[in-house]
C-alpha positions as a Python dict, from the first residue, in 0.01 Angstrom:
ca = {
    (1, 'M'): (0, 0, 0),
    (2, 'S'): (-221, -301, -54),
    (3, 'N'): (-473, -323, -340),
    (4, 'K'): (-700, -548, -137),
    (5, 'I'): (-1044, -406, -81),
    (6, 'L'): (-1154, -439, 281),
    (7, 'K'): (-1509, -533, 368),
    (8, 'S'): (-1690, -337, 635),
    (9, 'G'): (-1577, -451, 979),
    (10, 'D'): (-1244, -591, 855),
    (11, 'K'): (-935, -445, 1017),
    (12, 'R'): (-608, -388, 841),
    (13, 'K'): (-322, -601, 983),
    (14, 'P'): (40, -491, 983),
    (15, 'P'): (263, -669, 731),
    (16, 'A'): (454, -857, 1004),
    (17, 'A'): (144, -966, 1199),
    (18, 'G'): (185, -1311, 1350),
    (19, 'M'): (559, -1329, 1290),
    (20, 'G'): (667, -1279, 1654),
    (21, 'R'): (784, -1534, 1910),
    (22, 'T'): (580, -1846, 1956),
    (23, 'K'): (341, -1840, 2249),
    (24, 'G'): (511, -1925, 2579),
    (25, 'S'): (867, -1871, 2459),
    (26, 'Q'): (1091, -1636, 2658),
    (27, 'N'): (1249, -1331, 2508),
    (28, 'K'): (1629, -1331, 2487),
    (29, 'V'): (1689, -1092, 2779),
    (30, 'T'): (1466, -1291, 3016),
    (31, 'K'): (1637, -1614, 2913),
    (32, 'D'): (1984, -1465, 2959),
    (33, 'V'): (1899, -1321, 3303),
    (34, 'K'): (1754, -1653, 3423),
    (35, 'E'): (2065, -1837, 3302),
    (36, 'A'): (2294, -1585, 3477),
    (37, 'I'): (2105, -1621, 3805),
    (38, 'A'): (2120, -2002, 3775),
    (39, 'R'): (2499, -1990, 3714),
    (40, 'F'): (2544, -1758, 4014),
    (41, 'A'): (2335, -1984, 4238),
    (42, 'E'): (2521, -2297, 4126),
    (43, 'G'): (2857, -2128, 4183),
    (44, 'N'): (2768, -2025, 4539),
    (45, 'V'): (2608, -2343, 4675),
    (46, 'H'): (2912, -2411, 4895),
    (47, 'K'): (2886, -2061, 5044),
    (48, 'L'): (2517, -2109, 5116),
    (49, 'E'): (2595, -2433, 5298),
    (50, 'E'): (2860, -2254, 5505),
    (51, 'W'): (2624, -1967, 5588),
    (52, 'L'): (2347, -2203, 5698),
    (53, 'E'): (2590, -2402, 5915),
    (54, 'T'): (2719, -2080, 6072),
    (55, 'I'): (2364, -1967, 6149),
    (56, 'A'): (2260, -2310, 6280),
    (57, 'Y'): (2567, -2381, 6497),
    (58, 'G'): (2710, -2033, 6552),
    (59, 'D'): (3073, -1937, 6501),
    (60, 'G'): (3176, -1908, 6864),
    (61, 'D'): (3243, -1533, 6849),
    (62, 'Q'): (2980, -1313, 6682),
    (63, 'V'): (2700, -1547, 6569),
    (64, 'K'): (2496, -1734, 6828),
    (65, 'P'): (2351, -2072, 6728),
    (66, 'D'): (1999, -2043, 6582),
    (67, 'P'): (1893, -2373, 6417),
    (68, 'A'): (1533, -2255, 6373),
    (69, 'K'): (1643, -1953, 6169),
    (70, 'A'): (1874, -2172, 5959),
    (71, 'A'): (1587, -2411, 5887),
    (72, 'D'): (1359, -2118, 5797),
    (73, 'L'): (1616, -1974, 5556),
    (74, 'Y'): (1670, -2318, 5402),
    (75, 'M'): (1295, -2355, 5341),
    (76, 'K'): (1279, -2011, 5180),
    (77, 'V'): (1566, -2092, 4944),
    (78, 'I'): (1438, -2439, 4852),
    (79, 'E'): (1106, -2288, 4734),
    (80, 'Y'): (1289, -2157, 4427),
    (81, 'H'): (1390, -2513, 4337),
    (82, 'I'): (1078, -2701, 4442),
    (83, 'P'): (767, -2488, 4382),
    (84, 'K'): (492, -2484, 4642),
    (85, 'L'): (176, -2672, 4564),
    (86, 'A'): (-142, -2471, 4574),
    (87, 'R'): (-359, -2544, 4874),
    (88, 'T'): (-705, -2667, 4792),
    (89, 'E'): (-991, -2675, 5035),
    (90, 'I'): (-1298, -2880, 4964),
    (91, 'A'): (-1593, -2797, 5182),
    (92, 'G'): (-1946, -2929, 5178),
    (93, 'D'): (-2274, -2771, 5273),
    (94, 'E'): (-2406, -2824, 5627),
    (95, 'E'): (-2728, -2967, 5488),
    (96, 'K'): (-2561, -3169, 5214),
    (97, 'P'): (-2212, -3277, 5328),
    (98, 'L'): (-1968, -3408, 5071),
    (99, 'Q'): (-1949, -3783, 5027),
    (100, 'T'): (-1664, -3984, 4886),
    (101, 'I'): (-1766, -4310, 4722),
    (102, 'I'): (-1497, -4557, 4623),
    (103, 'K'): (-1594, -4857, 4412),
    (104, 'W'): (-1366, -5149, 4332),
    (105, 'Q'): (-1401, -5308, 3993),
    (106, 'Q'): (-1241, -5626, 3871),
}
């Protein structure tokens, strides 16, 4: 028990307050899971390529060629590597439309 006298409005802090992970750092389980998923993805790239080719060109027996579906699947997978940019819309008022002024300085 602490001998410190608390002023009114002060709150008692636990002894280990502020000794946790630094802000923004991942906990160990999250880090380990992300690394495992990355290893799995890297180890199966060749299979993904084969699957996309089979979907795009067909296999002659069971799978009919569907290049549009292969392209769609490729785009869905690539989003995990290259994140989407947020769309931004800039709109002006009907009475006061937006103006862009570009000035060149030497």
